[in-house]
N, C-alpha and C positions, 0 to 999 in steps of 0.2 A: 844338701846344705846350701848349695848355690841358689836354689830356688827360694829357700827360706830367707837367705840374705837379700835376695832380690825383692822379696815382699817387704822386708823391713826398710830397704833402701827407698822403695816407692813411698812408704810412709814418711821417710825422712825428706824426700823431695817435696812432698806436699807441705811439710812443716816449714820449708824455706820461704814459701809465699804467704805464710800466716802473718797477720798484722803485728803480733808480739814477738816475732823472731828476733828482731834487732835487740830488743830488751833482754830476751833469754840468752842469746848467743854471747852477750857481753859478760855473763856471769862466769865466775871461776870454774864451777862444776862442768860447764859445757866445754870450756877450753881444755880441761883435763881429759874429758871423754874424747874430744877430737884428737888430742895427742895420743891417746891409747889406740884409736882407730888408725891413725897414721902409722903407729908402730906395727900394727898387724899388716898393713899394706906394705911396709918395708920388708917384713919377713916374707911375704908372698913374692915380692919382686926379687929378693935375694935367692929364694928357692928356684924361681924360674931361671935366673941367671946361671945357677950352678947345676941345673937339671935335677934338682931334688936329690943330689948326691948319687945319682945313677949315671953310668957312662952314657953320653949322648953325643949328638952331632954338633960340633962346635961352630959350624958355619951358619949362615943366615944372620941377619941383623937383629933378630928378636932377642937373643941373649944379651947383646950389647945394649939394646934399648932398655931391657929390664934392669940392667946394672946402672945405667944412667938415671932411670926413673927412680930407682931405690935411693940413689944419692940425693936427688932433689927432695923426695918425700922425707928422708932422714933430716935434711936441713929444716924443713917445715916443722917436723916434730920437735926439734930443738927450739924453734921460735915459739911454738905453742906452750912450752913449759912442761912441768912434771905431769906424769900420768896420775889417774885418780887413786886414792888410797881407801876410800869408803866402799863397802860391799854393795850398798844400795844407792842408785842415782838420786840426786836431790831435786831434779826438775824433770818436767815432761820431756823437754828436748834432750836432756842428758840421757834419759832412759831410752829414747829412740836410737841415739848414737850407740849406746851400750849394746842394744840388741843386734845392731849390724856388726859390731866388733866381735861379739860372742859367736854369731853364726859364721862369720868369715874365719875366725880362729879355729872353730871346730872343723870346718872344711879343710883348712890347711893342715891340721893335725892328722886328719884322715888320709890326706894325700901323702904326707911325710911318713906315715906308718908303713908304707909300702917299700921305703928305701932302707938299706941296712944302717943301723945305728953304730955298730962296731964291725971291725974287719972280719970277725968270726961269723957274723950274721949274714944270711943271704937275702937278696932282694926278692920281693914277691913276683909272681908271674905277670902282674899288671904294671910293674915298675917301668919297663921300657915304654909302654904306652903313655904313662904319665910324663915321662921325660922326653917324649918325642917332640919334634919341632912344631908339628901341627897342634898338639895339645898346648904347648907353651904359648903359641900365637893366640889360640882361642881364650885361654885363661887371661892373658895379658889384655885382650880386647874387652873382656868382661870387667876386669879390675879398673879399666879407665873410667868407667861410669862412676864407680865408688870414689875414685880419687877426685873426679870433677865435683861431685857433691860436697866432699870435704872442703875443697877449695872455695866453693861458693859460700859455704857456711862460715868459713874462716874470715871472709870479708867483714862479717858483722861482729867479730869478737873484740874490736877496739884495738888501739895501739898498745904495745908494738906487735902483738901476735897477729894482727890482720895482715902484716907483711908476708906471712906464710902462704897467703893465697896464691901469690905469683909462682913460686916453685911448684906448688901443688897443681895448678892449672897447666903449667908447662909439662909436668910429668904426665898429666892426663892426656894431653895432646900427643905426647911421645908414645904412650902405651897404645892409644887408639890407632895411630898411624901404622906402627909396626905390628899391631895385632891384626890388621886387615890383610887379607890375601885375595888379590884380584883373580887369581887362577887357582881355585881349589883343586887339590890333587885327586879328590874322589867326588864324583857327582852323585847326588842323592838319587836313589831309586824309589819311586812311590810304590810302596808295597800294597797300599789300599787304593788303587786307581779306580775311580768311579767310571763304570762302563757307559758307553753311549746308549741312548734309548733304542730299543728294538720294537718298532710298532707291530702289533698283532696283524696277521693277515689270514684270510679264509683258507682253509685247507692245510694248515701247518701240521707237520708230523709231530709225534709225541716228543722226540728229542729236541726239535726246534722250540716247542712250547716250553719245555723245561729250561732251556737256555734263556728264553725271554722272561720267564718268571724269576729266574735267578738274578737277571739284570735289574728287573724292577725292584726286587728286594734290596739289592745293594744301593740303588739310587734313593730308595726311601730312607735308608740308614744314613745318607749324607745329603740332607736337604740344603739347597743353595738359597732359596727364596725365603724372606722373612714370613713369619706366620701371621694370620689374621683370623677373626672369628669365622669368616666364610671358609677359610682353609681348614681350621680344626674341626668345624662342623662336617665338612666333606669327608675328612679322614675318619671321623667317628662313624659316619654312615658306611664308609668303605670297609671299616673293620667289622661292622655288623653284617654286611652283605657277604664278605669273605667267610665269616664264620657260618652263615647259613649255607653257602655253597659247600663248604667243607663238611658240614653236617650231612648234607645229601650224599657227598662222596663216601663218607664213612659208612652210612647206612647201606649204600649200594654195595660197598665192599663186604660188609657183614653178610648181606644176602648172598653174594657170590661165593664167599667162603663156605656157607652152608651147602650150596650146590656142589662145591668141590669136595665135600666130605671132610673139611678141616674144622670139625666141631670144637677142638680144644682151644682154638683161638677166638671163638665167638664171644666168650665172656669178657675178655680184655677189650675187644673192639666195642662191645656194648657199653663198657665202662667209659671208654674214650668218647663215645657218642653222647653220653650223659654229661661229661665234662664240657664238650663242645656246646651243648645247649645252654649250660650255665654261663659259659664265656660269651655266647651270642647275646644272652639276656643282659649281661653287663654292658656290652657295647651299645645295645639299643637304649639302655638307660642313659648312657653318656650322650648319645645322639639327641635324645629328648631334652637333656639339660642344655645342650647347645642351641636347640631350637627356641629356647626361652629368651635368647639374647638377640638383639637386632644386628643384622650383618649388612654391610654395604660392599658392593663390588663383587668380584668373582674370586674363587680360591686361587692360590698360587698355581700357575700353569704347570710347573715341574712336578710338584707333589701330587696334584690332582691327576695329571696325566699318568704318572707311574702307578698310582693306586688304581686308576681305571684300567690300565693295561693288565694289571694283575687279576682284576675281577673278570675281565673278558676272557683271558686265557684259561683261568680256572673254571669258568662256566662252560666254555666250549669243550673242556676235558670230559665233563660228565653229561652234558646235554646233547641230544641228537642233532640239533640244528648246527651245522658247521659255521654259520654266520651269527651265532647267538650273541646278543648284547642285553644287558639288564634293562628292564623297563616294564611298564604295565602291559604291553602287548607281546612281551617275550614268550616264546614257547618253553614250557618247563618239562617237556617229554625227555626222559633220560635215555641214554644209549642202552641197547640190550646188554645183559650181564656178560655174555660170552665175548662181545666186542669190547666191552669196557675193561675187562680183566680176564684173559683167557686162562691163565694159570695162577698158581700160588705166587710165583715170581712176579707176575704182572700185578698182583694185588699189592705186594710189597713195593713195587715201583710206583704205582699210583699213590699209595699211602705216603711215600717219601715226598711226592709233590705236594700233597696236602700238608705234610709237616713243614715244608718250606713256606707255604702260605700262612700257616700259623705263626711262624717266626716273623713274617712281615707284620702281622697284627701286633705281636709283642714289641716290634721296633716302633710302631706307631704309638703304642702305649708308653714306651720308654721316653717319648718326647713330651710327656704330660706336664713336666715342670715348666717347660717353655710355654706351653699352651696356657697353663694356669697363670703364669706371670703376665702374659699378654692380656688375658682377661682381667686380671686384678688391676693392672695399670689403667685400662680403659674404664673400669668401674670407678676407680678412685678419681679419675679426671672428671667423670660424669657427676659424681657426688660433689666435687669441688665447684663445678659449674652451677649445679642446682642449689647448693647450700654453701655459699662462700664463707660464712661465719663459723661453720662447724668443722671440726677436725674429721677428715675422711677416715673410714674404717673399711676393712675388707669384709664384704658381705658373707654371711654364713653359707649362702648357696655356692660360693666359690670353694669354700672349704669342703662342702659336701661333694662337689665335683672332683676335687683332688682325691678325696677318699675313694670315689668310684674308680678313678684312674688307677690308683694304687692297688685296689682289690682286683681290678681287671688284669693288671700286670702279673700279680701273683697267680691268679687263676689261669692265665695264659701259659705261664711257665709250668704249672702242674699239668696242663693239657699236653704241652709239647713233650714233657718227660714221659707221660703215660703212653702217648702214641709212639715215641721213639723206642720204648721198650717192646712194644707190640711188633714194630717193624723188625727189630733184632730177632725176635722169636720166629717171625715169619720167614725171614731170609737168612737163617743161621748159616747156610752154606754159600751165601753170596756176599762177599765182603764189600762189593761196590755199593750196596744199599745199607748194610749194617754200619759201615764206617761213617757214612754221611749222616745217618740217623743218630748215631752215637755222638757225633760232633755237634749237631744241632741241639740235642738234648743237654749236652755238657755246657754249651754256651748259655742256654736258658737257666741252668742251675747256677752257673757262675755269676750271672747278673742278679740272681735272687740272693746269693750269699755274699759275704764280704770278699773283696778281692785280695790278691796275694800281698799287695803293699800294705793294706790295712791289717792283715793278719800278722805281717812281719812287724809293723809298728806296734801292734798290741803285745808283742813279746818283750818290749822294753819296759822297765819299771815305770817310767813316766814319759809322756809324749814330749819330744824336744821343744815343740812350740810352747808347751806349758812351762817348761824349764826356763825359757827365755822371757816369757811375758807374765805367766801366772804367778811365778815366785816373787816377782818384783811389784811393789805397790804402784798403783796408778796415781798420778798427781794431776790435779786440775790445772788448767792454764791460768796464768795470772789475769785478773780482770783488766780489760783494755783501758778502762777509765782510771785505773790506778787506785781505786778505792780499796780500803782494807776490809777484809771479810769479817763478818761477825764471828765471835768465838764459837757460837753454836754450829757454824758451818765447817769448823776445822775437822781434820780427819780423826782427832782424838775423841770428838763428840758424836761421831757417826755411830748409828746402831749397827751391830753386827749380827 
């Protein structure tokens, strides 16, 4: 609810700088909505001051600051006048203020639901956390932004209600100062730390190569440099090359399993090889699409380097040349089967590395929206330059490229899932490989399916955002020139 209130507050901040704000803010519906929002903010500060009715630490100045801010906002509420009585806001600005009030009020009710309402009721397990001093300081700091926006809007409401801006802005400063903590008691621990690059070197052991491949995959999942046509083209080619090397690895493992007498796993590996060929074909189609666009400069160094490290290590895993690098003069002689995978456990171990590389391709495919957006912006700017009098439109070729990326992402997830199941069957008695393969396959399936937050939100009868905005009619802004609209333009004459 805090995030939703923040989104509506951003919308309200933008409305402050609109040219018709002074005219709209002086209308009685806006003053009523501001009074209602001030009332919600008073309730918030009162709850912080009393610890939401839960036993709390009385020391620190945050409680006293909340109490003083509540008194200031309550005085401003009195100056703004009565709260609204209509169920539907009457202007655009009033609607924006109502959305912030509802979102904040719902959040406050959720927090208050953890505290006991009667002596016989017990507080929830989360109540002490909500009443803690650190939580009070954080909430007070967030509320200061809301109070400041109300104070700035109140300046435009006209006399005498505009005098409420002074206590509101004073309360905002008070909440922000006491809501800050120069020495946080707990330092954040970055759980997803991006590893440093590990350059490939000739003669790496298998375990060293696996560590380097894992580092490259993590770095590809957290790009730092902005994208460009040259970068996305390079990554598309890297995806195609990675799939080709993986195809060679899986075919080599299939041949080795036949030599080891493990015929029951051959059918599943051949199915995986077929899926890999389909995925490789899609990546090559994406690369051909990117070749149709002119590119200037070189690809981003970080992304290109990480993708190149992955290709080099994966190629040296299967090729006989220990210094193998991709290129027209590269040797494509593979290692002898017994050196490549001596036992069934080795087959599972090499297949797990291949699975990791496929996950890297899926990570690259998952960045397709950023790539398509970059390309669309460049295309629209080019159209505007070539045809200044025409309205630019997104070319159909870009939509086709988007479709290719989406189908490649789906195909990649299917390939990862199939290969993960095969590894589980191969290394059923070796948890070190089966657990990792199961985790990678589960990640791929989770990205293809709705996430838990979406599933949880789908369990409610109506999305909360629709309750706040969809149920209330949109009102057009008053014309800046002050002209009266034609009756044909009124909401009652619109077609539904």
